[in-house]
N, C-alpha and C positions, 0 to 999 in steps of 0.2 A: 214525521215527514223527513224526507233527506235534508231539505231545506226547510228550518224550523218554522212552525205556526206563532211562534211566541212574538216574531216581528209585526205582526200584524197587530198584534196587542199592544206593544212596545210603541207604534207609530201612534195609537190612538192615546196612551198615556204620555208619550212624549209631547205630543201637541197640546194636550191638557195642561200641561206643566209650561208650555211656552218653550221648549228646549229642542224639540229635531227641526224645527224652522230656522233654528238659528245657526249662524256661521259656526264652526269647529271652536273659535276662539272665544264664542260666546257660551259656550255651554256649560261653563263653569260658574255662570250666575244663577245658579239653583235657587238662591233665595228671591229672586224676582218671579219665581214663577207664580207664586199664590201669596194674596196680599196677608193671609194669615200667617203662610211661613216666613214672609219678610219680616212680619212684626214679631218674630219668635226668637228667642236668643239663640246663639250658636255656641256647640261647643267647641274645643278645641280640635277634637278628633273631625268633627265633621268640616271645620273650616280647611283644615290639612287636605281633606279629600275633595272639596270644592275647589280649593286652589289647583287641584292636580287633575281636575276631571277631563280636559280637552286631550292631555297626554295618555291619562288612563284609557280612555275611549279609543284613541288612535291605536294605541298597543293590543289592545283587545280585539280589534278588529283584524290587525295584521294577523295575529295568532288564529283567530275563528277562519279566517280565509285559508291560511295554511293547513288546517285541521279538516277543511270542508264542512266546517260547521255554520249554523244560521247567517245568512247576510240579510242586511237590514234594505227592504223594500222600498224605504222613503228616500233614500240617498242615491244620487245618480250614480251609474256606472259607466265603463269606459265604452261599452259596447252597445249599438242599438239594433236589437235583432229583428224587430218587428214594428210596421206602422202602426200605432195605436189607434189611428184615426179609422182604421178597418174593423175595428173589433168593439163589441158592447160590451160597456162595463159600468156596473152601477158603483156611485159615491157613496152610498148608504154604510154606515156602520153596521156590521153583522150583530145579531141580538146576542150573542154569546160574548162578545168584545164589552158590548153595553153591561152585560151580565155582572163581569168580573174586574172590569176598573174600578179601584180604590177610590172613596172619597178624598181627593188630595188636601181639599179645602180645610179639612179638620185635623191636618198633620202638622208637626213642626217641621223647623227647618232640617231638623237631624234627621226626623223621621224620612222626608222626601229625599234627603241625600243617600241615606241607607238605600232607599228603595231603588233610587237611580242606578246608585252602583251594583246592586243585584240584578237590575235587567240588564244593564251594560256586559256584565260579565257572566251572567246564566248560571249562577253557580249550582243550584241544585242538580242542572243538568249535566254540566260538566265532573262535577263529584261522582254521578252516578255511571257516567260514561268512561271514565278513566282511572277511578281508583278501586281498590278492593271494597266489597260490599257483601255484609255479613246478613242472612236470613234468620229466620225465615220473612219473607218478604209480605207485605201488604200493600195493595194499591188502593188510592184515594186516602185522602186526608184522615177520614174515619175509618179506613179498611173494608169498605162497603162493598167494594168492587174486585176484591179478591178472589172469589171464587170465578167470576165470569170471566177475567182475564186471564187466570190459568187455564181454565177449561178451554177457552178459545186460541190460546198459545199452544196448548196440546193437540188441537184440531188442524192448527195451521202446520204444524210439523208432518202431521200424517196426509196432508192435503196435497203438499206440494211436492215433487219429486227432486228435492234437493237434498244434500247432506247438511242436516242441522243441529246433530247434537249438540256441537258446539257454541250455538247461538244462545245467549244469554239472555234474559228478560229481567230486568230491575227496575225499582221505582225510584222515581226522583222526587223526594220530599222535601218540600221547603223547610220542615222544621230541623233539618241538619245544620243550618246557618245559626242556629242557636249555639251551636260548638265554633267557638272563633278560631281555633285550631285548625278546624275543617275547611273554614273561609280562607284562613291566611295560606293551606296548603294549595287550594285552587288558584289563589293568586300567584304565588311564588313558583310553585311547580309547573303548572301548566301554562300560565301566562308570562312568566319569567319577570313579573313586577319587582319593582324595589322593595327590599325586605322592610325597611321602616315605615315607605308608606304604605305597603302591606297591612302591616301591624295595626295601623289607624283605621283603615278601612275595615279589616275583619273585626277590632274590638267594637268599631262603631256600630256595625251590623249585629253583632251578636247582643249588644247592649240595647239598641233600639227595637228590635225584633220583638222583644220582652215586655208588649203591650199588646191589650186588646185592639188597638186601632191597626195595627201591623198582623193581627191574626197569630201571634206566637209562632211567625214563620209560615202559616198555613194559607195566606191570602192566594187566591188562585192566580193571580199575576205573577207570582213567582215561580210557579212551576207549570204554566199553561205551555207546555212542551211535549213532544215525543220525537224522538230521534232513533234512526237506525246508523250504526257504525260497523263499518267492516273488521276493526281489529287492527292490530300490527304497527299502531302508532308507538314510539319510545316515549316513555313516560320516566324523566329522570327519577331514579331510586325506585322504581317499580317495574321496571321491566316493559314488555310490550303490552299495549292494552287489548282487551278482549272483544271477540264479536259480540256485539250487543245491541239491543233493543232497551232504551230508557224511557221509561212511561212516566211523566209527571202527575201527581195529583192534580194538579190545576186544570189541564185539559180534561181530566173524568170529572171532577167536580163542575167545572163552567159547563159543561153540555149536560150536566144533570140539572143546573138550574133553569135550562130553557127548557125542560121536559123531554130530554132524549137519551136517559140513562139507561135505557134498554136496548139501544143500538149502538151508540157511539163508542162505548167501550171496545165492542168487537171490530166494528169498522175501522178505528183508527189504528189498532194494533193489525188488524188485515194489512193495512195500507203500509204500515212500518214494515211488517213482515215481507210484503211485496219488495220492498228495496234490499231485502237480505237474498231474496230470489234473483236480482239484478246483480248483486255482488257475485253469488256463487257461480251464475250462468254469464258474466260477462257481458250484461246487457246493458251497461252505462254506455255514453255517447260521449267519452272525453273530446273527440276529433272535433265537435261541434262547439261553435262559441257558446260563451257560459251561459247565457239567458236561455239559449236554445237548449243546451244539454239539460240544465236542471228543468225546463218544462217536459222535455221527453221523460226524464227519470219519474217526475209527480203524475204525469198522466198516465204513465204505465203502472205506477202505483195504485192509483187509483183504480185504473181498471182491473189489477189481480185483485184487488179489495173486493171491489163489487161483484167479480165474479165467485171469490170464495162464499162471499155472504148470502148470495141467493142460490148457489148450486145447491142440488139436492143432497150432497156429500159433503157440503161446507156446512153453513150455517143455516141454509135452507129458510132465510127470511122472506117474509113478504116484500115483494119489490115496492111496494106503495110505502112501508116504514123505511126501509133504505132510501127512498126518494126523499122522504121527508128529513132524515138526517142530511141528505146530502144537499138541500137546498139549504141547510145551515153550514153546512162543513164548507162546501164547496163556494161559499161566499169569501171565505178564506182564501180564495183563488186571489190573483191579482192583476193589476194593468203595470206592472212595474215592468215594461218590456225590456229595458236596459239593464235590470237587475240581475247580477250573478245567480241569484235566488228565484229567479221568477217560477212560478208554479203554474202557470196556466191562468186563462180567464176563468171566473167562476162558471160561464156557459161551456168552456173548452171541457173543464173537470167533470161537470155532469154529462156531457156527450160522452166523456170516456166511460164513465160509470154505467150510464144508460146501455152503450153499445156491449160490455162487458156482460152484464145481467141479462141482455137479449141473448148474446152467446150461449151462455149457462143455460136458458131457458130452451134452444133451438137445436142442440146437438143431441144426437142420440146413439146409443142408450144413454138415459138421463143419467144413470150412474157413472158414466164416462168421464174422468177427469183429463183434461188436455193436459200434456207433458208442458212444463214451463217454456222449454225453448221453443215448442209448437204455438203455444200460445202469443209467446213475442214474434212470432212469424205473421201472426191473424193481426195483431197490434200493428206491426208495422207497415202492413198493406192498408190498415184503416186510417194510420196517422194522418194522411193528408187531409180526409174527410173531418178528422177531429179537429183540426185547427184551422179549418177553413174560414175565411173572414165572416164576420156576420153582422157588422154593422148595417143599421137600416136607413141611417142618414149620412 
């Protein structure tokens, strides 16, 4: 998604570590996050990282904002776009997040510090989006989603009427972080981090990931992400970034853990491709306040996805199965009404998908595919109803 789903998982992880509720100046006290961690020895590399976590996090967030990358919905933002008292929002943790959150109680301080640094910098996603990638590509930590993902991608390129030959689909593998030089490259080239500090961080991550506790880099939390980028960013030493969709192993494996392996790979990719439609057709709404612009983009991408999934010339999925996925996926919606990465509430996301599926079923002839700009016109007309207040008390 344009604004990443990873931060919902980060919020849960951060709260479990006792970090995200603390002031920024206290974030570095990672050793206090867990009684087990507090008692474990701390390496020189980990201590260097811990000492610099607040400034590392601030710098990472600044770069993320410049690139339009995932925002943290836990943190207060400057704009108050919507009155949250008018909307229904569950506080329950989605099952998929419960399924992917690691057992931090069994980790040492060094392992926790490496994990937190990875989450702050989103290393697998950033590597996939902005640096050269070499195929052949596989999707999922064990590659089991490769056929489905590639088939869906080709279907999407033939379904929507946008120029898409230059859209690249690449995997975001957590295991790439076993290579300290790739970690170092992300820190220094993309984030402009201090080289000496980046060396400590990169070496710590590459070393600590070589353990079953951290899954040899393949824990779903490390790559629980999917993101569409329009390309054109200047990457020092590498030229302009490409128009890409980066698809994390973690989001594929995470939804498989909760029984949605048959629908989630296509549904999430269709959402990300919806953002590529928006980029091509100029459908983003930069004139809106940041939370509202993000909500618009995410809800329309949900609608693009559901239309493709249920259309006779798309995936032609049974709506009930799409809805089963939606009940889980749209729990990753949020009530972060002041956040620049606001995705819309779970109810709004489900309404957008339901509306689009109904549109696919109602238009005749059934094989007719709406032009993307016409679809946008329909969505624009429907939008006020999709975001209408729904609080019952």
